Each structure stands twice: as structure tokens, then as C-alpha cells.
C-alpha positions as CSV (number, residue, x, y, z in Angstrom):
1,X,-6.4,-42.2,-59.0
2,X,-8.5,-42.8,-55.8
3,X,-10.3,-46.1,-56.4
4,X,-13.9,-44.8,-54.5
5,X,-15.7,-48.6,-53.9
6,X,-19.2,-49.3,-52.8
7,X,-20.2,-52.1,-51.0
8,X,-23.8,-52.0,-52.3
9,X,-26.7,-53.1,-50.2
10,X,-26.9,-57.1,-50.7
11,X,-23.9,-57.2,-52.7
12,X,-20.7,-58.2,-50.6
13,X,-17.2,-55.8,-51.9
14,X,-15.6,-57.9,-54.3
15,X,-12.3,-60.1,-52.4
16,X,-10.3,-58.6,-54.8
17,X,-11.1,-55.0,-55.0
18,X,-8.6,-53.3,-53.2
19,X,-5.3,-55.3,-55.4
20,X,-2.8,-52.6,-56.1
21,X,-3.4,-50.2,-53.5
22,X,-1.0,-49.2,-51.4
23,X,-3.4,-47.4,-49.3
24,X,-6.6,-48.9,-48.0
25,X,-9.2,-46.7,-46.5
26,X,-12.7,-48.2,-44.9
27,X,-14.9,-48.5,-41.9
28,X,-13.8,-52.7,-40.0
29,X,-16.2,-54.2,-41.5
30,X,-14.9,-53.4,-45.2
31,X,-11.7,-53.4,-44.3
32,X,-12.4,-57.1,-43.0
33,X,-14.1,-58.2,-45.7
34,X,-11.0,-57.7,-48.6
35,X,-8.1,-59.1,-49.4
36,X,-5.6,-56.4,-48.6
37,X,-1.9,-56.5,-50.8
38,X,0.7,-57.4,-49.1
39,X,2.7,-54.5,-47.4
40,X,-0.4,-51.9,-47.9
41,X,-1.2,-49.5,-45.3
42,X,-4.5,-49.3,-44.0
43,X,-6.7,-46.7,-41.9
44,X,-9.8,-47.3,-40.3
45,X,-12.4,-45.1,-40.8
46,X,-12.9,-42.7,-37.7
47,X,-12.7,-39.1,-37.7
48,X,-12.7,-37.9,-41.6
49,X,-9.8,-35.1,-40.9
50,X,-7.0,-37.4,-40.2
51,X,-7.9,-39.9,-42.8
52,X,-7.8,-37.6,-45.7
53,X,-4.7,-36.0,-44.4
54,X,-3.5,-39.3,-45.2
55,X,-4.7,-39.8,-48.5
56,X,-3.0,-36.7,-49.5
57,X,0.5,-37.8,-48.7
58,X,0.1,-41.1,-50.9
59,X,-1.6,-38.7,-53.7
60,X,1.4,-36.3,-53.3
61,X,3.4,-39.3,-53.5
62,X,1.0,-40.7,-56.8
63,X,0.6,-43.8,-54.8
64,X,-3.0,-45.6,-55.2
65,X,-5.5,-45.4,-52.7
66,X,-8.2,-47.5,-52.5
67,X,-11.5,-46.2,-50.3
68,X,-14.3,-48.5,-49.4
69,X,-18.0,-47.2,-48.2
70,X,-21.1,-48.4,-47.7
71,X,-23.9,-48.3,-50.5
72,X,-23.4,-45.4,-53.3
73,X,-20.8,-43.5,-51.5
74,X,-21.4,-40.3,-54.2
75,X,-25.1,-39.9,-52.2
76,X,-24.3,-38.3,-48.8
77,X,-21.3,-40.2,-48.8
78,X,-17.4,-39.9,-48.7
79,X,-17.1,-38.6,-52.6
80,X,-17.8,-35.2,-52.0
81,X,-15.3,-34.8,-49.1
82,X,-12.7,-36.8,-51.7
83,X,-13.3,-34.5,-54.7
84,X,-13.2,-30.9,-52.7
85,X,-9.8,-31.8,-51.4
86,X,-8.5,-33.6,-54.3
87,X,-10.7,-32.7,-57.3
88,X,-13.6,-34.9,-58.9
89,X,-10.8,-35.4,-61.8
90,X,-8.6,-38.0,-59.5
91,X,-11.8,-40.4,-58.0
92,X,-12.4,-43.5,-60.0
93,X,-16.4,-43.6,-57.9
94,X,-17.6,-47.6,-58.7
95,X,-20.6,-46.9,-57.0
96,X,-22.8,-49.9,-54.9
97,X,-26.6,-50.2,-54.4
98,X,-27.9,-47.3,-51.6
99,X,-29.7,-48.3,-49.0
100,X,-32.1,-45.7,-50.3
101,X,-32.6,-47.8,-53.3
102,X,-32.6,-50.4,-51.4
103,X,-35.9,-49.2,-48.8
104,X,-38.3,-48.1,-51.5
105,X,-37.5,-51.7,-53.3
106,X,-38.4,-53.8,-50.2
107,X,-41.5,-51.4,-50.4
108,X,-42.3,-52.1,-53.5
109,X,-42.0,-48.8,-54.5
110,X,-40.7,-46.1,-57.2
111,X,-38.7,-43.4,-55.5
112,X,-37.9,-40.8,-58.6
113,X,-40.2,-38.5,-56.7
114,X,-38.8,-38.9,-53.0
115,X,-37.6,-36.7,-51.0
116,X,-34.0,-37.8,-49.2
117,X,-33.2,-36.2,-46.0
118,X,-30.0,-37.0,-44.1
119,X,-30.2,-36.9,-39.9
120,X,-26.9,-38.6,-39.6
121,X,-24.8,-35.7,-37.4
122,X,-27.5,-33.6,-38.7
123,X,-30.6,-32.0,-36.7
124,X,-33.1,-34.2,-36.8
125,X,-35.6,-30.5,-37.2
126,X,-35.0,-30.3,-40.5
127,X,-36.2,-34.5,-41.7
128,X,-39.2,-34.0,-39.8
129,X,-40.8,-31.1,-41.5
130,X,-40.2,-32.7,-44.8
131,X,-42.0,-35.6,-43.5
132,X,-44.8,-33.3,-42.9
133,X,-44.1,-31.3,-46.4
134,X,-44.1,-34.5,-48.7
135,X,-45.9,-37.2,-49.2
136,X,-42.4,-40.0,-50.0
137,X,-39.6,-39.1,-47.8
138,X,-36.4,-41.4,-47.1
139,X,-34.5,-40.2,-43.7
140,X,-31.2,-41.1,-43.5
141,X,-31.4,-42.0,-39.7
142,X,-27.7,-41.6,-37.1
143,X,-27.2,-41.6,-33.3
144,X,-30.4,-40.0,-31.6
145,X,-32.0,-39.1,-35.2
146,X,-33.6,-42.7,-35.4
147,X,-37.4,-44.0,-36.0
148,X,-37.9,-43.5,-32.4
149,X,-37.4,-39.6,-32.2
150,X,-38.9,-39.4,-35.7
151,X,-42.0,-41.2,-34.6
152,X,-42.3,-38.9,-32.1
153,X,-42.0,-35.8,-33.7
154,X,-44.9,-37.0,-36.1
155,X,-47.3,-39.0,-34.2
156,X,-50.1,-37.1,-35.2
157,X,-49.4,-36.4,-38.6
158,X,-51.1,-40.0,-40.4
159,X,-48.0,-41.3,-41.7
160,X,-46.5,-44.3,-42.0
161,X,-43.4,-45.3,-41.6
162,X,-41.1,-48.3,-43.7
163,X,-38.4,-49.4,-41.1
164,X,-35.7,-51.2,-42.6
165,X,-32.5,-52.3,-40.4
166,X,-29.3,-54.3,-41.4
167,X,-30.4,-54.0,-45.4
168,X,-28.7,-56.7,-47.1
169,X,-27.6,-58.6,-44.3
170,X,-28.8,-62.0,-42.6
171,X,-30.2,-59.5,-39.7
172,X,-32.3,-57.7,-42.5
173,X,-35.7,-56.6,-40.8
174,X,-38.3,-54.5,-42.9
175,X,-41.2,-53.2,-40.7
176,X,-44.2,-50.7,-41.2
177,X,-45.3,-49.2,-38.5
178,X,-47.1,-45.9,-37.7
179,X,-44.9,-43.4,-36.1
180,X,-46.8,-43.9,-32.6
181,X,-46.0,-47.3,-32.6
182,X,-42.2,-46.3,-33.4
183,X,-42.3,-43.9,-30.9
184,X,-42.1,-46.6,-28.4
185,X,-39.9,-49.3,-29.3
186,X,-36.2,-49.9,-29.0
187,X,-34.7,-50.6,-32.8
188,X,-31.1,-50.7,-31.7
189,X,-28.5,-49.2,-33.8
190,X,-28.8,-51.4,-37.7
191,X,-31.8,-49.3,-39.3
192,X,-30.7,-48.0,-42.3
193,X,-33.2,-45.6,-43.5
194,X,-36.7,-44.7,-42.4
195,X,-39.6,-44.3,-45.5
196,X,-42.3,-42.1,-44.1
197,X,-45.1,-42.1,-46.3
198,X,-48.4,-40.6,-46.7
199,X,-50.4,-43.7,-48.2
200,X,-53.1,-42.0,-50.6
201,X,-49.9,-40.5,-52.4
202,X,-47.3,-42.5,-51.9
203,X,-47.0,-43.7,-55.6
204,X,-47.2,-39.9,-57.3
205,X,-48.1,-39.0,-60.9
206,X,-46.0,-39.8,-63.6
207,X,-43.3,-37.4,-64.2
208,X,-40.5,-36.1,-66.3
209,X,-38.6,-35.0,-63.7
210,X,-36.8,-36.9,-60.3
211,X,-37.1,-35.5,-57.0
212,X,-40.1,-33.7,-55.0
213,X,-42.9,-32.1,-56.8
214,X,-41.6,-28.6,-58.6
215,X,-42.4,-25.7,-56.8
216,X,-45.6,-23.7,-58.2
217,X,-45.0,-21.7,-61.4
218,X,-46.8,-19.2,-59.8
219,X,-47.6,-17.8,-56.0
220,X,-50.1,-14.7,-54.7
221,X,-52.6,-16.8,-56.1
222,X,-56.1,-14.7,-56.8
223,X,-58.0,-14.8,-53.7
224,X,-60.5,-16.8,-55.7
225,X,-58.2,-19.3,-55.6
226,X,-59.4,-19.5,-52.4
227,X,-62.5,-20.6,-50.1
228,X,-63.0,-17.0,-48.0
229,X,-66.2,-15.3,-46.1
230,X,-67.0,-11.4,-46.7
231,X,-63.5,-10.9,-48.5
232,X,-61.8,-11.7,-45.4
233,X,-58.3,-12.8,-46.7
234,X,-54.9,-11.9,-47.5
235,X,-55.1,-10.0,-50.7
236,X,-52.7,-11.4,-53.2
237,X,-50.5,-7.9,-53.3
238,X,-49.9,-8.1,-49.7
239,X,-49.8,-12.1,-49.6
240,X,-46.8,-11.4,-52.3
241,X,-44.5,-9.4,-50.2
242,X,-45.6,-11.4,-47.2
243,X,-44.1,-14.6,-49.2
244,X,-40.8,-12.5,-50.4
245,X,-40.0,-12.1,-46.5
246,X,-41.3,-15.4,-45.1
247,X,-38.9,-17.1,-47.2
248,X,-40.5,-20.2,-46.6
249,X,-38.6,-23.1,-48.3
250,X,-37.9,-27.4,-47.8
251,X,-37.2,-27.6,-44.5
252,X,-38.8,-24.9,-43.0
253,X,-41.8,-24.6,-40.0
254,X,-43.9,-21.5,-40.8
255,X,-46.8,-20.8,-38.6
256,X,-49.6,-18.9,-39.6
257,X,-51.4,-16.9,-36.6
258,X,-54.9,-16.0,-37.2
259,X,-55.3,-18.4,-40.5
260,X,-58.7,-16.6,-41.8
261,X,-58.9,-18.4,-44.8
262,X,-55.3,-20.3,-44.8
263,X,-54.1,-18.7,-48.2
264,X,-50.9,-18.0,-46.5
265,X,-50.7,-21.1,-45.0
266,X,-51.1,-22.7,-48.3
267,X,-49.4,-20.5,-50.5
268,X,-46.2,-21.8,-47.7
269,X,-46.5,-25.2,-47.9
270,X,-46.9,-24.9,-52.0
271,X,-43.3,-23.8,-51.6
272,X,-42.2,-27.0,-50.1
273,X,-42.4,-25.7,-46.0
274,X,-44.3,-27.7,-43.2
275,X,-47.2,-25.5,-42.1
276,X,-49.1,-24.7,-38.9
277,X,-52.3,-22.6,-39.0
278,X,-53.6,-21.1,-36.2
279,X,-57.4,-20.2,-36.5
280,X,-59.8,-19.2,-33.2
281,X,-63.3,-19.7,-35.5
282,X,-64.6,-23.3,-36.1
283,X,-65.7,-22.4,-39.4
284,X,-62.1,-20.8,-40.2
285,X,-60.9,-24.5,-39.1
286,X,-62.5,-26.1,-41.9
287,X,-61.9,-23.5,-44.5
288,X,-58.3,-23.7,-44.1
289,X,-58.3,-27.1,-44.5
290,X,-61.0,-27.6,-47.9
291,X,-58.0,-25.2,-48.7
292,X,-55.3,-27.4,-48.1
293,X,-57.1,-30.1,-49.6
294,X,-58.2,-27.9,-52.8
295,X,-54.6,-27.1,-53.5
296,X,-52.9,-30.5,-52.8
297,X,-50.8,-29.6,-49.6
298,X,-50.7,-30.6,-46.0
299,X,-51.2,-28.2,-43.8
300,X,-51.3,-28.6,-39.3
301,X,-54.6,-26.9,-38.8
302,X,-54.3,-26.0,-34.8
303,X,-57.9,-24.5,-33.4
304,X,-58.0,-22.3,-31.1
305,X,-56.8,-18.6,-29.8
306,X,-53.6,-17.0,-29.9
307,X,-51.3,-16.2,-27.7
308,X,-52.3,-18.9,-25.8
309,X,-52.9,-21.7,-27.8
310,X,-49.0,-20.7,-29.4
311,X,-47.5,-22.8,-26.5
312,X,-49.1,-26.1,-27.4
313,X,-47.8,-25.4,-30.8
314,X,-44.0,-27.7,-29.5
315,X,-40.9,-26.5,-31.6
316,X,-39.7,-23.1,-32.3
317,X,-40.9,-21.9,-36.5
318,X,-38.2,-20.6,-38.4
319,X,-40.7,-18.0,-39.9
320,X,-44.6,-16.5,-38.6
321,X,-47.5,-14.7,-40.5
322,X,-49.1,-12.7,-38.4
323,X,-52.5,-12.1,-40.4
324,X,-55.5,-11.6,-37.4
325,X,-55.1,-10.6,-33.2
326,X,-57.6,-7.7,-32.8
327,X,-56.4,-6.2,-29.5
328,X,-54.6,-8.8,-28.4
329,X,-52.6,-8.4,-31.4
330,X,-49.1,-6.8,-29.1
331,X,-48.9,-10.6,-27.1
332,X,-49.7,-12.0,-30.3
333,X,-46.6,-10.6,-32.3
334,X,-44.2,-10.7,-28.8
335,X,-44.7,-14.4,-28.0
336,X,-44.3,-15.3,-31.9
337,X,-41.3,-12.6,-32.1
338,X,-40.2,-14.4,-29.1
339,X,-39.7,-18.0,-30.8
340,X,-39.5,-17.6,-34.4
341,X,-36.0,-18.4,-35.2
342,X,-35.8,-16.1,-38.6
343,X,-38.8,-13.5,-39.5
344,X,-42.0,-12.7,-38.4
345,X,-44.5,-10.7,-41.0
346,X,-47.3,-8.9,-39.2
347,X,-50.4,-7.4,-41.7
348,X,-51.9,-5.0,-40.1
349,X,-55.2,-3.2,-41.3
350,X,-55.9,-1.0,-38.6
351,X,-53.7,2.2,-38.2
352,X,-53.9,2.4,-34.2
353,X,-51.9,-1.1,-33.7
354,X,-48.8,-0.6,-35.7
355,X,-47.2,1.0,-33.4
356,X,-47.8,-1.7,-30.5
357,X,-46.7,-4.3,-33.7
358,X,-43.7,-2.4,-33.9
359,X,-42.6,-2.2,-30.5
360,X,-43.6,-5.7,-29.8
361,X,-40.9,-6.9,-32.8
362,X,-38.1,-4.3,-31.6
363,X,-38.8,-5.6,-28.3
364,X,-38.2,-8.7,-29.5
365,X,-34.9,-8.1,-30.2
366,X,-35.9,-8.1,-33.7
367,X,-34.6,-5.7,-36.8
368,X,-38.0,-3.8,-38.1
369,X,-39.1,-2.7,-41.3
370,X,-42.1,-2.2,-43.2
371,X,-44.1,-0.7,-45.5
372,X,-48.1,0.7,-46.7
373,X,-48.9,-1.2,-48.9
374,X,-52.0,0.6,-51.1
375,X,-53.0,-1.0,-55.1
376,X,-55.5,-0.2,-57.7
377,X,-56.9,-2.7,-59.4
378,X,-58.0,-2.7,-63.3
379,X,-62.0,-3.1,-63.6
380,X,-64.1,-3.1,-66.0
381,X,-66.9,-0.4,-66.6
382,X,-69.8,-0.4,-69.0
383,X,-68.5,0.5,-72.6
384,X,-65.8,-1.1,-72.8
385,X,-63.8,0.8,-70.5
386,X,-61.3,0.3,-67.2
387,X,-61.3,2.3,-64.1
388,X,-58.8,1.5,-61.1
389,X,-60.6,0.3,-58.2
390,X,-58.5,0.9,-54.8
391,X,-58.1,-2.0,-52.3
392,X,-58.1,-1.1,-48.6
393,X,-54.5,-0.1,-47.5
394,X,-52.3,-2.9,-45.4
395,X,-49.5,-1.9,-43.4
396,X,-46.7,-5.0,-43.4
397,X,-44.5,-5.3,-40.6
398,X,-41.3,-7.8,-40.7
399,X,-38.8,-8.4,-37.8
400,X,-35.9,-10.3,-38.4
401,X,-33.5,-11.9,-36.3
402,X,-30.1,-10.3,-36.9
403,X,-27.5,-12.9,-37.9
404,X,-30.3,-15.1,-39.1
405,X,-29.4,-17.0,-42.1
406,X,-31.8,-16.5,-44.7
407,X,-30.0,-17.4,-47.7
408,X,-29.4,-21.0,-49.9
409,X,-31.5,-24.0,-48.8
410,X,-31.9,-25.8,-45.1
411,X,-29.1,-27.4,-44.0
């Protein structure tokens, strides 16, 4: 067996935890905190692969191994690597209190409805987008991905940070700051976790299922689920296929360009993506915000005309929906296609504009496909009979970046 022991936050490792082990693996501070058996070999954790190779030698010879870790080693910890290499049946895991649980305890908040993201050794963008999309997110930090970097990315999103440093030690510090304040401070290397909170929704409703809010029971909502002007809204048949091609998911960033009512933006946000909606009319901006609020999601709304306004949106999106544009459509599609990491979906009502939009997608190196969507809806007639009422046909084009990863979940 491989015994894996977590040093819980505020709970030191028992001195005798390694008794009987012939190999003890752990960080230097963990090894220094326990009594090492006479003659036992020690491995200071640094690069994981060499340590696992040494563990494999002892396991093959049937010799006992103890691995020391921080917090709950089954939560973004070494248990995954050990189980993948040696099988979970060989592991005796004894977890401690994780830094995430301790941070929420210090903040006085429940965390059964929180999203937890690790930025340790990972791209910070996924954590940033989760913080924008959800009201309660814990981010495990790492070099170059700490409170300052997270604050710089979220300074305009109305959140509050709880920055927990050196949890469980004599140097423990827990600070509540705005993202802008976090961005300009030197936090050092002792930060354990950052809680990113929407204060108005930090408690959330009581639920029977842990984790972030479940995905919606349905999508491609009826048009009357949104405030809109003179039927200027992406019809639900078109929206259904657009959502299927956009593939919005937690950790993604989606742009809705020419948002109108914001129906596509709202639906992407309901599916867990961070969303930026671009709308050139002041009344349209108000409608997008009202629709987002009505559906309980966060949508960042930018007032301006594309393509010029797109340069100021910052980070490149994973997916883009273009639902407006007029004569500027080719230039808008070209700019979106240049910057999209995965896919661009374009809805076109005017036949004359289809070739130029398609050429813009192809010109950016995307693989292009599309359909003409025509549908007829059931409509009542006097006398308790029904007819078919045709909706206006819409071309839906999509361009996919070759070799982009579209399956699974964000890293």
C-alpha cells in the first residue's frame, strides 16, 4: 500500500505518520515536520515523474511507502497521479482540510455551490472566465497566476476578492479587496487561494446537488422569453443550431457581436460561458442588460460599433456569434475570424451578403460550412384548425479553426 497523508490547514502532520515506511515522499517542510523511520529513504517532491519512478521501485518490491501532501491530496493533488500510475486500490488516503474549505470558513460562507479552479501551472484565462460567469469561485493560485494577475483581468467586473495567504500558519492573512486593489499589491508567494465573489449572490439558494448551478433544462428559448424590438431577435430555430456550433462551456469566452436583444449572449451565459455582448444602439444595450438580469446571468455589455470596437475587447474569444453588421459584415467577420480561438458563427438574412461572409471566414484560414434554415411553425386558425406559418429564411455559416479542440471541457 501507498499511504497518502494530507497536512490539513491548521492541522499539522502527526509526528509518527511515517512510522513503518521504507520510503517517505513529500515537500521539504513536510519531511522536516515528521519523525522519519530509521533507514527510510526520503524523496523531496519537485519534478513529479522521478518521484513516481522511485515509488514504483518500492511498490514492485512490496515495500511500504508514505507520501506527505498539503490539505486534501485528492483535491487537485497528488492522488490523481498516484491512482493513474499504481491504481486506486493501492492507495490509503488520509485527507486533511483543504485550503479551499479553510478559505470559505474564514469568509463565513458555505461552499457546496462554489466553482473551484486551479491556476497553478495552468493558463489563468479559464479561471478568469469562470469568475466572470459564476457568483462564487475559488481559484488555487500559482506563480504568475495570483491575486494581482486575477485582479488585473477582473477589475471591471464588480466582484470582491477574499485573498487567503499562509492558511493555518502563524503568518495567516485573510484580506477582502476589490480586484483593482488586488491588481496593484505585491502579495508575495504565500497566497493559498483567492475567493472571487459576487456579494449579492454569494450565499445562493439551498440545493440538493453540490457544485455550480446545473446547466439549463432547455435552451433555444422562445422569443417571448426576451425583451426585443419589432421581432429583431434571433429565432429559436436559428439559435438552437448556433448554440450547437458555438459549443459554449464553463471556462470559455464568447462574443455576441451585433447582440440586439442579447438572446444568444444570454443563452451562452446560461450554459456557463463568460460572455461579452457588443451592441451599437443605446436602447439595444439596455435590452441586453435587462435580458441578462431577467435570466440571472452575467453578460458584459460593450456599447460600440463593430469592427472598430472589437480592438478594445481585450483577450481573444473562444467562440464568436455575429448576428448583425450590414455593409460592415465582411470586415466584422474577418476580424472575428482572425481572433477566434475555435469557431465563428454568422447569421445572415440577406442573400447578397452570404458570399462575402463566407470568403471572410475562409480568408482567415477557417474551415467553413453552413446551411439555409427554413421553418414553419404551427399557427392556430379560427374553427379549431391549424396552419403552418413560415418564418423568414436565414443563412447560418460557421468557420472552425483547424485542429481546434472542441470536445470535452476547458482545461
